C-alpha positions in Angstrom: 0.1 -0.1 0.0 1.1 3.5 -1.1 1.3 6.7 1.4 -0.1 9.8 0.1 2.0 12.5 -0.8 2.6 15.5 1.5 1.0 18.5 -0.3 2.8 22.1 0.8 1.5 25.4 -0.1 3.3 28.3 1.3 3.0 29.4 5.0 0.9 32.6 5.3 2.2 33.1 8.9 6.0 33.3 7.6 5.7 35.4 4.2 6.5 32.8 2.2 9.4 31.9 4.0 8.3 28.2 5.0 6.0 25.8 4.1 2.9 24.2 5.7 1.1 20.8 5.2 -2.3 21.4 3.0 -5.0 20.2 5.5 -7.8 20.1 3.6 -6.1 18.0 1.1 -4.3 15.8 3.6 -7.0 15.1 6.0 -9.2 13.4 3.8 -6.2 11.8 2.0 -5.0 10.2 5.1 -8.6 8.9 6.2 -8.7 6.8 2.7 -5.3 5.6 3.7 -6.2 4.6 7.2 -9.9 3.1 5.8 -7.7 1.2 3.3 -5.5 -0.4 5.7 -8.6 -1.4 7.9 -7.6 0.3 10.4 -10.0 2.0 13.5 -9.3 6.0 14.2 -8.8 5.4 17.8 -6.0 3.2 17.1 -3.8 5.5 14.9 -5.0 8.5 17.6 -3.5 6.2 20.3 -0.1 5.5 18.2 0.4 9.3 17.5 -0.4 10.4 20.9 -3.9 12.7 20.3 -7.5 12.0 21.3 -10.3 10.6 18.7 -12.0 13.7 18.5 -8.3 15.5 17.5 -7.9 13.0 14.9 -11.3 13.4 13.7 -11.2 17.3 13.3 -7.2 16.7 11.4 -8.9 14.1 9.3 -11.7 16.4 8.5 -9.5 19.4 7.7 -10.7 21.1 10.7 -7.4 21.3 12.2 -3.9 22.0 11.2 -1.7 18.9 10.4 2.4 19.5 11.2 5.1 17.6 9.2 5.8 15.7 12.2 2.5 14.3 12.9 1.7 13.5 9.2 5.2 11.4 9.3 4.1 9.8 12.8 0.6 8.7 11.2 1.9 7.6 7.9 4.1 5.2 10.1 1.6 4.4 12.5 -0.7 2.8 9.9 2.6 0.9 8.0 3.2 -0.3 11.2 -0.1 -1.8 11.8 -0.4 -3.1 8.3 2.6 -5.0 8.5 2.0 -6.7 11.7 
């Protein structure tokens, strides 16, 4: 199974000197990735150290993803599918 690409947008908080995750696109892509793996949301939430409510908000684009959290999420899904 292939992980979704990380989409980057210019960050409005740093006048274009940095990057931010496109949370509106990343959330649904990661949710689809998790569902295809057959893993419950609560399992991944626990694995990456957030509540189920926060992960729900992230997956639906209501909260901003960090690059670190995206990497944790992808790693957690891949670890769960390997076992």
